[in-house]
C-alpha positions as CSV (number, residue, x, y, z in Angstrom):
1,X,58.0,4.8,75.3
2,X,60.1,1.6,75.6
3,X,63.0,3.3,73.8
4,X,62.8,6.3,76.1
5,X,62.8,4.0,79.1
6,X,65.8,2.1,77.9
7,X,67.6,5.3,77.2
8,X,66.9,6.6,80.7
9,X,68.2,3.3,82.2
10,X,71.3,3.6,80.1
11,X,71.9,7.2,81.3
12,X,71.4,6.1,84.9
13,X,73.9,3.2,84.5
14,X,76.4,5.6,82.8
15,X,75.9,8.1,85.6
16,X,76.5,5.5,88.3
17,X,79.6,4.3,86.5
18,X,80.9,7.8,86.3
19,X,80.2,8.4,89.9
20,X,82.0,5.2,90.9
21,X,84.9,6.1,88.7
22,X,85.1,9.6,90.3
23,X,84.9,8.0,93.8
24,X,87.9,5.8,92.9
25,X,90.0,8.8,91.9
26,X,89.3,11.0,94.9
27,X,92.6,12.5,95.9
28,X,94.4,11.7,99.1
29,X,96.1,14.5,101.1
30,X,99.2,14.6,103.2
31,X,100.4,17.4,105.4
32,X,104.0,18.3,104.5
33,X,106.4,19.6,107.2
34,X,110.0,20.7,106.9
35,X,112.3,21.7,109.8
36,X,109.4,21.6,112.2
37,X,107.1,23.9,110.1
38,X,104.0,23.0,108.0
39,X,104.9,24.1,104.5
40,X,102.5,22.5,102.1
41,X,99.8,19.9,101.4
42,X,100.7,17.0,99.1
43,X,98.0,15.7,96.8
44,X,98.2,12.0,95.9
45,X,95.9,10.2,93.4
46,X,95.7,6.5,92.6
47,X,93.8,5.5,89.5
48,X,93.3,1.9,88.3
49,X,92.2,1.4,84.7
50,X,92.6,-1.4,82.1
51,X,95.0,-3.4,84.3
52,X,97.2,-0.4,85.0
53,X,97.8,1.6,88.1
54,X,98.7,5.3,87.9
55,X,100.0,7.1,91.0
56,X,100.5,10.8,91.0
57,X,101.9,13.0,93.8
58,X,102.5,16.7,93.9
59,X,103.1,19.7,96.2
60,X,104.7,23.1,96.2
61,X,106.3,24.8,99.2
62,X,108.5,27.6,100.5
63,X,111.3,26.0,102.5
64,X,113.1,27.9,105.2
65,X,116.8,27.8,104.4
66,X,119.0,29.8,106.8
67,X,117.3,33.3,106.8
68,X,115.6,32.9,103.4
69,X,112.8,31.0,101.8
70,X,113.5,28.6,99.0
71,X,110.9,27.5,96.5
72,X,110.5,23.8,95.9
73,X,107.9,21.9,94.0
74,X,107.4,18.5,92.5
75,X,105.0,16.7,90.3
76,X,105.6,12.9,90.0
77,X,103.6,10.3,88.2
78,X,104.1,6.6,87.3
79,X,101.9,4.2,85.4
80,X,102.7,0.5,86.0
81,X,101.3,-3.0,85.5
82,X,100.3,-5.4,88.3
83,X,103.8,-7.1,88.1
84,X,105.5,-3.7,88.6
85,X,106.5,-3.1,85.0
86,X,106.5,0.7,84.4
87,X,104.9,1.8,81.1
88,X,105.0,5.6,81.7
89,X,106.6,8.0,84.2
90,X,107.0,11.7,84.5
91,X,108.4,14.3,86.8
92,X,108.8,18.0,87.0
93,X,110.8,19.5,89.8
94,X,111.6,23.2,90.6
95,X,114.4,23.6,93.2
96,X,115.0,27.3,93.9
97,X,114.5,28.1,90.2
98,X,116.4,25.1,88.8
99,X,114.0,23.0,86.7
100,X,114.4,19.2,86.1
101,X,112.0,17.3,83.8
102,X,111.8,13.6,83.4
103,X,109.7,11.6,80.9
104,X,109.7,7.9,80.4
105,X,107.8,5.6,77.9
106,X,108.0,1.8,77.5
107,X,108.9,1.0,73.9
108,X,107.8,-2.0,71.8
109,X,111.1,-3.7,72.5
110,X,110.3,-3.7,76.3
111,X,112.9,-1.0,77.2
112,X,111.8,2.1,79.2
113,X,113.1,5.1,77.3
114,X,113.8,7.9,79.8
115,X,114.5,11.5,78.8
116,X,116.0,14.0,81.3
117,X,116.2,17.7,80.8
118,X,117.8,20.1,83.3
119,X,120.0,23.2,83.5
120,X,122.9,21.1,82.0
121,X,120.9,20.1,78.9
122,X,119.3,16.8,78.0
123,X,120.1,13.1,78.1
124,X,118.4,9.9,77.1
125,X,118.9,6.4,78.5
126,X,117.1,3.1,78.3
127,X,116.1,0.9,81.3
128,X,115.3,-2.8,81.0
129,X,112.6,-4.4,83.1
130,X,115.1,-6.8,84.7
131,X,117.2,-3.8,85.9
132,X,114.7,-2.6,88.6
133,X,112.4,-4.2,91.2
134,X,109.7,-1.5,91.6
135,X,109.2,2.2,91.1
136,X,109.5,4.8,93.9
137,X,105.7,5.7,93.9
138,X,104.5,2.1,94.4
139,X,104.5,2.6,98.2
140,X,101.2,4.5,97.9
141,X,98.4,2.1,98.2
142,X,100.3,-1.2,97.6
143,X,101.1,-3.5,100.5
144,X,104.8,-3.8,101.2
145,X,104.5,-7.6,100.9
146,X,103.2,-7.2,97.4
147,X,106.2,-5.2,96.1
148,X,109.2,-5.9,98.3
149,X,111.5,-8.6,96.7
150,X,113.7,-10.9,98.7
151,X,116.9,-9.3,97.5
152,X,118.6,-6.5,99.4
153,X,119.5,-3.8,98.4
154,X,116.5,-3.4,96.2
155,X,116.7,-1.7,92.8
156,X,114.3,1.2,92.9
157,X,113.3,3.1,89.8
158,X,113.3,6.7,91.0
159,X,110.5,8.6,89.3
160,X,112.0,12.0,90.4
161,X,115.4,11.2,88.9
162,X,114.6,8.8,86.1
163,X,117.3,6.3,87.1
164,X,117.6,3.1,89.1
165,X,118.9,3.5,92.7
166,X,120.1,0.7,95.0
167,X,118.3,1.1,98.3
168,X,118.6,-1.1,101.4
169,X,115.2,-1.6,103.0
170,X,114.6,-3.0,106.5
171,X,111.0,-4.1,107.4
172,X,109.7,-4.1,111.0
173,X,106.2,-5.3,112.1
174,X,104.7,-2.8,114.5
175,X,101.4,-2.0,116.2
176,X,99.9,0.8,118.2
177,X,96.6,1.5,119.9
178,X,94.5,4.4,118.5
179,X,92.6,6.9,120.7
180,X,89.5,4.7,120.0
181,X,91.4,1.8,121.6
182,X,91.7,-0.1,118.3
183,X,94.7,-2.2,117.4
184,X,96.5,-0.9,114.4
185,X,99.0,-3.3,112.8
186,X,101.6,-1.6,110.6
187,X,104.7,-2.3,108.5
188,X,107.5,0.1,109.2
189,X,110.0,0.4,106.3
190,X,113.4,1.9,106.7
191,X,114.9,3.1,103.4
192,X,118.7,3.6,103.3
193,X,119.9,5.4,100.2
194,X,123.6,6.2,100.8
195,X,123.7,8.8,103.6
196,X,120.0,9.4,103.5
197,X,117.7,7.3,105.7
198,X,113.9,7.6,105.2
199,X,111.0,5.9,107.0
200,X,107.5,4.9,106.1
201,X,104.7,3.3,108.1
202,X,102.0,1.3,106.3
203,X,98.9,0.4,108.4
204,X,96.6,-2.3,107.0
205,X,93.7,-0.2,108.2
206,X,94.4,2.5,105.6
207,X,94.7,0.2,102.6
208,X,98.4,0.1,103.2
209,X,98.8,3.8,102.4
210,X,101.7,5.2,104.4
211,X,100.1,7.2,107.3
212,X,103.5,8.8,107.8
213,X,106.5,9.0,105.5
214,X,109.7,10.7,106.5
215,X,111.7,11.4,103.4
216,X,115.4,12.4,103.8
217,X,116.9,14.2,100.8
218,X,119.8,16.4,100.0
219,X,117.5,19.4,100.7
220,X,116.7,18.1,104.2
221,X,114.0,16.0,105.8
222,X,110.4,16.1,104.7
223,X,107.6,14.6,106.9
224,X,104.4,13.6,105.1
225,X,101.4,12.9,107.4
226,X,98.2,11.4,106.1
227,X,95.2,13.7,106.6
228,X,92.1,11.7,107.6
């Protein structure tokens, strides 16, 4: 009887642990709009395990381009340590039929080996930890103060492209009053990447998740709005 009791307790503990783990990995959703039209829902997950954080983000949409619809989809993922060191990354993008795949793995010598495959073939390069400040997915769930360095422009490891991009970032402290008359402090980041200027707002109230993210790309401007 004692053995059965202990077994039931063990099952209960494992069940609670599984439930807690599942709760930690519940996805976050963003409405995606393009040229004023709602085109998709982005799914974001943040998983912490064994000292590593894995952020994944994906969506698929039909984008209005002139008088036609263009298919665009992306699946992005990065696994990194608390100090920002990336140990794995991956990306698959379809842009009107053109497929780009990125995979990256940290080797025993500390270099991040990145393989890119697209319509032009394949290429491989190695990125040292000292060559980048943080990865492009770190803005999900990490306070800006915890990842923004003092240097500017910052060196961002783009998960979607598998390369390091110099980006100028301006930080503005803002606040607004919610309909419930609550004060909402937020960090507004302005990301300048060549001709493209993106914006993200990170309220402390939402665990520093961006509640809005305007991403400007060569395809146009995407607006991601947190669904609550």
